[in-house]
Structures are given as C-alpha cells and as structure tokens.
N, C-alpha and C positions, 0 to 999 in steps of 0.2 A: 453506399453500394460501389463495388469496383467498376472501373470503366472498361468496357469491352472494345478497346480500340488499340491500334498499333502503338500509339504513343505510350499508353499505360504499360503494355508488354515490354517495350524497350526500356522504360524507366525501371520497372521492377527487376528485369533481368540484369540490368547494369548495376543496380544496388546490391543484389544478391551476389553477383560476380565479384564486386569490389570487396564485399565482406569475406567471401570464401578465399580470395587471394590473400587478404590480410591474415586470416586465421590459420590458413594452411601453408603459409610460408615456413621458412626455416625455424623461426622462433615459435610461431603458432603451432606447428606440428609437434614440437617438443612439449608445449603446454597441454595440448589435447591428449597426449599419450600417457599422462601421469595420473595416478589416483588422486582423489580430492584431498586437499590439505597437505600434500607432500611438498617438500622443497624442490625447487626447480633443478633439473640436472645440469651437469656440465660445469666447466671452469668459469668462475666469475671474472669480471673485468671488462674493460671497454674494447677488447679485441674483437675482430670480425667473427660473427657466428656464435659468440658466447653470451650467456645470460649476464645481466648486469645487476649490481647492487647499488643502492643509493650512496653507500659509503665510497664507491668509486668516483663519485662526483662531489664529495665533501660533506655528506650527511653525517650528523653526530648520533642521532637516535637516542638521546638521553632524556627526552621528555621535557627539555627546557629550551634548547636552541631551536630556532626556526630553520627547518630543513626543506622549505618550499623549493628553492632554486635547484638544490641537488636532486630532488625527486623529479622536477620538471625536466632536467637534463637527462636523467635516466630514461624517462618515458619517451623523450624525443628520439632516442636511438631506434625505437620501433621493436626492440627485443623484449624478451620476458624480463621483468623487473623482479628480483628475488630479495625482499627485505631481510635484514638480519634477524634471526630468531631472538625474541626477547626485547627487541628495540621498540621505542615509542618515538615517533616522528611528529613534530609539531608542524602543521601546515596552515599558512596564512592566506593562501589564494588558491583558486581552482586549479587542479592539475588536469591539463587537457592535451592530448596528442595533436600533432599536425593534422590538417584536413585529410580525411579518409584513412588515416593511419590507425591500426588496431591498438587497443589499450590492453596490455597483457601483464598481469600481476600474479605471482605465485608465492604465497607465504608458507610458513611451516605449520600452520594450524591456528586454531582460535582458543585453545585451552592451555592453562598453566603458564609457566615461565617461558615456554618456547614461542608463545604467540607474538606476532608482530602487529603493531598498532599504528594507524594513521589517526592523529588527533587534531581536530580543528582548533585553531587559536581562539582565545576568548572573544575577540571581535569579529570573527569570521562570519561572512554571509555569502551565499552562493552554493555551488556544487563542489564538494570536496574532490570527487572524481567525476570528470565531465567528458564522456567519450565523444570522439569525432566520427566514429564508424563502429566497426565490430569491436566487441570487448569480451575478454575471458579473465575473470577475476576469481581467485580461489585462495582459501586458507588464510584469511586476514581479518583483523578487527578494524572497524571504522568507528570512531567516537566523535560525536558532535559537541557543541557547547550548550545545547538546549535552547538556543535562541530562535526567535522568529526569523525565517529566511535561511536557516542553516540546513542544507540538504546534503546527504552523503554520497549518493550516486544518482546521476541523471543529467537532464538537459532541458532547457526551455527554448532551444533554438531549432531551426529547421535542420533535420538530419535523419539518419537511419543507420541501423546495424544489420548487415547481411546475416550475421550470426551473433548471438548474445548468450554468454554463459556466466552465471554466478553460482559458485559451489563452496559450501563450508565458509560462510561469511557471518561474522557477528557485527551487529549494528546497534549503536547506543546513543541516546540523548540528542535528538535532532528535531527540527520541525517536521520534515519527512525523511525517511530513510532512502527509499528508491523512488525517484519521481521523474518520469519521462512525460513531458507535456504533449499537448495535441499535435504540435508540429514535428515531433520526433516519431519515427516509425520503426517497427520491428517486422519486416515483411515476411521473414521465414526463418524458423529455427531458433526460438528463444527457449532457454532451459535454465530454470532456477531450482536449486535443491539445497537442503540443509542451510536455510537462511533463518537466522535468529535475530529478532529485534526487540529492544526494550526501551521504553520511555520516548514516545513521540508526541509532539504537540498536535499534529494534524492527521498524519497518515503514515502507515508502515510502507506499503508498496502501492505505487500508482503507475500504471502502464497505459499510455494513450490519452492522458488527461481525462477530463470529464465531459467534454462536449466537442463537437466539430468533426468533420469528415476527414478520412485519410486520403492522401494523394494516390496511394497504391494499395493493393490488397495486403492484409496481414494475417498470417496463419501459422499453424504448427507451433503452438506455445505449450510448453510442458513445465509443470511445477511439481516438485517432489514433496519434501517436508518443509513447511513454512510455519514459523511461530512468530507472531507479533503480539506484544503485550505491553500494557501500561501498569501492570501489577508490580508490587514490590517497591514501596516507598512513594515519594511524591514527585517522580521524575517526569511527568507529562500527562497529557490527555485531559486535563481539566482547566480549560481557559474560559472564564465567564465573560459574558457580554457586559458592556458598560451601560449605566443609566437605566437599569431595569425598573419599570413601574407597572403596577397592577391596579386596574380600576375594577373593583369587585362589585358584583351585582347579586346580592344575596337572594333577592326575590325571583330574579330571572334565571334562565339556564345557561349563563355564560359569564366569563371574565375576560376583560380586554388586557392583554399583556403587550407592553411596548418596551423597546430598548434602543439605545443610541448607536450600538454597533461595536466595532473593535476599539481597543485601547490605543493610546497615542503611540505612533511608530509601528503599528501592526497593520498588515494588509487585510483586506476582506477575506474571510475564511473560504478556503477552496470548496468545501462542501456545505457552506452555509451554517445555519444555527439550528439548535433543537431546544424546544421548550419542555421542561420537566416540571412535575409538581409532586408535592408530598402532603399528607395530612398533618404531620407533626413537624415538618421542616427538617427531619433527620433521616427517616427511613421510608421505604416504599416509593422512591422516586420513579416516575414513569411518565411517558408522554400522555397528554389528554387523549381520550378515545377518538376524537375527530381529527387527530394529527394525520396528515395525508402521507403519500409516498414520495412527494416531491422533495428535492433538496432546497430547503427554505433559505432564500437570500433576502427576504423581506425583514423589516424591523418591527413588525406587529403581528399579533395572532389572537384570534378570538377563540378561547378555550371553552368547550361545552362542559356543562356540569348539571347536577340535579339542584333544584331550588333549595336553598338553605345550606349547601355545602360550603366549607371554608377551606381554601387551599393555600399552601405556600408555594411560590413559583421560583424557578431558576432558569436562566437562559445560558446555554453553554455552546461553545464552538463545536460543531459536529466533527467527529473523528471517524476514521475508517481504517480497518486493519489491512485489507487488500482490495484495491480497486482496479478492475480490468475493463478496458474500453476498446471495442472494435475488433477484437481478435476473432478468428475462425479456427475451428478444430483445436480447442483448448482443453487440456487434460490436467487434473491436479490430483495428487495422492492424499495428503493430510494437510489441512490448514487449521491452525489454532489461532484465534484472534480474541484477545481478552481485554476487558476494560476499555472498550471503545464503543461509540454509538452504533456503528454498523460493522459487523465482523467482515463480511465479504460483500462487495458491491460490484455487480456485473451490469455493464451498460452496452447494449447492442453487441453482445457476444453470441456468435452463431455456432452452435454445435459444441457445447461444453459438457464435460463430465467430471464432476468433483466427487471423489469417492467418500471422503470423511471430513466433517467440519466440527470443530469444538469452539463454542463461543459462550462467554459469560461476562457479567458485569457485577458491580457491587455498589451498595449505598455508601456515600460519603457526605458528611455535612461540614460546612454549609454549602460547599460546591460539589455536587455529585458528579460522577462520571457520566458523560453522554450515554444515553440508553435508548435504543430504538429497536434494532433487529439483528439477529445473527446473520441473515442473508437478505439482501435486497436485489431484485432483478428488474432492470428497466430497459425500455426500448425494445427493438426487434430482436430479442434474445430468445434462444431456445436451447434446451439441454436437460440434464438430469443431475440430481443431488442425491448422494447415497446416505449412509448412516450419519445422522446429525445429532449432536448433544448440545442443548441450550440451557443455560442456567441463569436465573435472576436477571432477565432481560425482557423487554416488552413483547416483541414478536419473534417467532421462530423464523418465518419466511414471509417477505412481502414482495409481491409482483405488481407491475402496472399492467394496463389493459393490452399492451402489445406483446407481452412476454408469454412464452409457453414452456412450462417447467414441470418436470416430474420429480416429486419428492418421494424417495423410496422408503425412508424410515426416519422419523423424528421423535426424539424423546426430550422432555423438558422438565426442569425442576424450578419452582417459583417463577413459572412462565405465565404471563398474563393472557396472551393470545398465541395460538399456534401458527395459523396461516391466515394471510389476508391477501386478497386479490382485488384490484380495482376493475372488476368486470363482472357482469351478471352471469357469466358462463362458469363460474366456480361451483363445484359440487360439494355436497356433504356439510355445508354450513360450518366451516372450520372456525369461523370467528367466535363461535360459542364456547370454545375451549377456554377454561378459566384457570386461575392460579392453582398451582400444585404440580405434582409429578404426573405427567401424562405422556402417552406414547401414541403414535399414529400407526395403524396396522400397515404392514408391507404387502403389496405396494400401495401407496397412496398417490393418486394422481390429482394434481391441481390443474384444471383445464382452463385455458384462456383462449380468446379469439386469436387465430393465427395472424401473423403480420400481413398487411395488405400490400 
C-alpha cells in the first residue's frame, strides 16, 4: 500500500520530475517526437546537441569485434544513440548510463537488413541494457546468449524511471528479456508496445519482481502489442530439475515426487518449479489436479491420483510470458504468450484491463514445456480480462482468494480446466469444464472475496 505521508509525496514527485527532465530535454524531446522504429533525426557526431552513433567512439559493428567501450561512451553523452542500420555490435558488459541520466536509443527498425542489433558476448551475464533512470528505447534488436543470468533490459538495483518507453523492440535468446526486480520502480508513465520476444529460459517480461512492497506508488502502465514465445526450435523454456525421483503407491491415491533442484551453476528459479505428468511419458502432459496456485519453491510434491493409475512425471523450471507486480491503473491491448507455464501473471495489480490474451502450449518428450495456466492472478488484484483464447494448457484462468477478476469471454481448445479460484465464493462450478473446445458465455464473472 502507498504511504500517505509527506515523505512519500516528496520522494515520488522527485523521482517523476527527474525522469521528466531527462526525457524531455534536448535529446529526449527529439526521441519522443519520432514515429516508432524511425532513425533518429539530426546530424550525427559528438558535437553539442547532435545525436551520436557508436561509430563516433570507435565501434565496428561487424558482429565480431567487442564494441562495449564505444557503446558505453556513446550512452555517457546523455544524447540519443543512433546505431548504424544493419550493424551487429558485440557487448561484453552491462551498458549503463550515469546516475539519473536517461538511456535513449533509436534504431532504424527490427526487420530485414536495416535492423541494428546489440548481441551479448558468449560469456556475458548481467543486464545488456541497464537503465539508471528514465529510458526510451526504440527500433532495435537485442540478442542474448541463451545462458543462465543473461538479461537484455532491466536492473536488480535500487532505482526508478520517471518515464519508461519501449517501442518496436525484438528480443531473443536470454534467461529473461525485460527484468526489473523488486527494488526498481516505475512510478508513473510506463509504455511498452510492439515488443517481440523469442526463446527465454525463465521469463519474457518481469516488472516489479515477484514479491516485496514498493517504496512509492506505481501507476499508469500501458502495454500495446506484446508477443512472448518459446515456439520455433529448441531455444528455451524447457529447463528440467535435477535428481527427480518418484515413489509410486499404486494402491493409494498419491505419488511422492522429489527433486534436488537446479543444476550446477544455475540460480534457484525465479518462479519456482512445476510438476507435470503424462500417461505414456510423451503426450498429455499436465499438472496433477491438486496442484495449487502457489509458485512452488519446494523440492517435493505429493500428487493425487486414482488407485491403480501409473504416471510418468517431469519437473520443470516454471516459466512466465509476462509478470506484472504492484502496478495500479494497468491497461494492455494484446498479449500473446506461448509455450510457457504461465502466460500472464498478475501479482497485487490494482485496476487492470487486458483486452485480449492468446496463450498455448504443446507436448514435448521427454522434457515437456511447463504447462499450468494462461492467466494467474494473485494477491490483492482486481480488474477485467476480455477475449481470451487458450489452447493445450491446463487452466484458462487461476485466481487466489484475494483476487477479484471479471473474465468477459474465454474459449479453449484441448483445455483441461477453464477457471479455478481458491475461494468458496466462486460461482457456476467452472472447475467442471473438461478437455475439448469450450467457451464461457459473455459476460462470465468469477467472483472472489474482496481484499481486506
């Protein structure tokens, strides 16, 4: 909850003012006035008031030479950085502006030979672009190395952005694409649009971490078109736990599944683990029916079953397409999240309206994709979800007992359960919906106890 005291108001106003000053200065005003994906205007070079290119500071951009120092020098000017169309810059360390300085990047777009690319070096770990304050990043590709700990945009440090803009950005092959932890805040004016991500190990977009309170209020977040997928090849999204063992009890109604955790050199998963099972070990992977709505960070689970059933189990790192935490007045147009355990995860988000969601998953043997829900809503969250298409995934929508959600229309194919709420106040017995193509009449209200 926001603090209603003078210190809170002073901190929040100072943070917003700092962001506005950075974005709406000489370079920021030029960036904000241009259409998405367009090249930055003006003469390039290190002269006063001009946009700069990394080549002005020695960058090569041939996809082989390390251009980290040239990019860092360009960013340190505080002006709009305009990468050369068609260039690929190898980056070996986090690119970070000076304290409270805006991060302003304007590429020529993300398609074809004109696209500019920042590419993480093979051994890179950290945040490729690490803002220190407000940021406005448009028309560029960011490519990771697919390794644990490789993040493309974000920060795990204490900080905040008065204004934050990402527009027309392609993100590829990383642990997470956009990852701002609990200590980083977006107090006012976040706008992400035309963000495309493919092949992540843990998450596509994380704003606000997954737990912990904010120091200031955070509000007015807008998302336009967001696509996060692990489809197309084996580029991410399937990281099995180590040391999985199953103690089967054919006569009783349960199996005990245990695992040792992450592999050597891997951190504990941000969203925990998910237990899946299949009759034949190849198809029909789904969570057991007693799998709860919590993010499981334990290393054991007792799976319910009917006596005599024989299951094959897998334990996978939980993955999330889009995770939003703590925001107020949050609007989204279209979110497509594919081949991940949870498509959209909302935690303590007050006043959200998501117009359209598309989420699907698929069987893969022997390591399936994580598979739990298209949407999970947790904490003191309330809002509405519009037209939703869900295919080959466990649940359509899961809420916990503190959430209050309106689902206006949901249609599913190969969907095992439609809606699940951890509260006795849910109406219509939606858990009874079984596998197959099903729709929920409009409007469908899933009622939950209001937050206390």
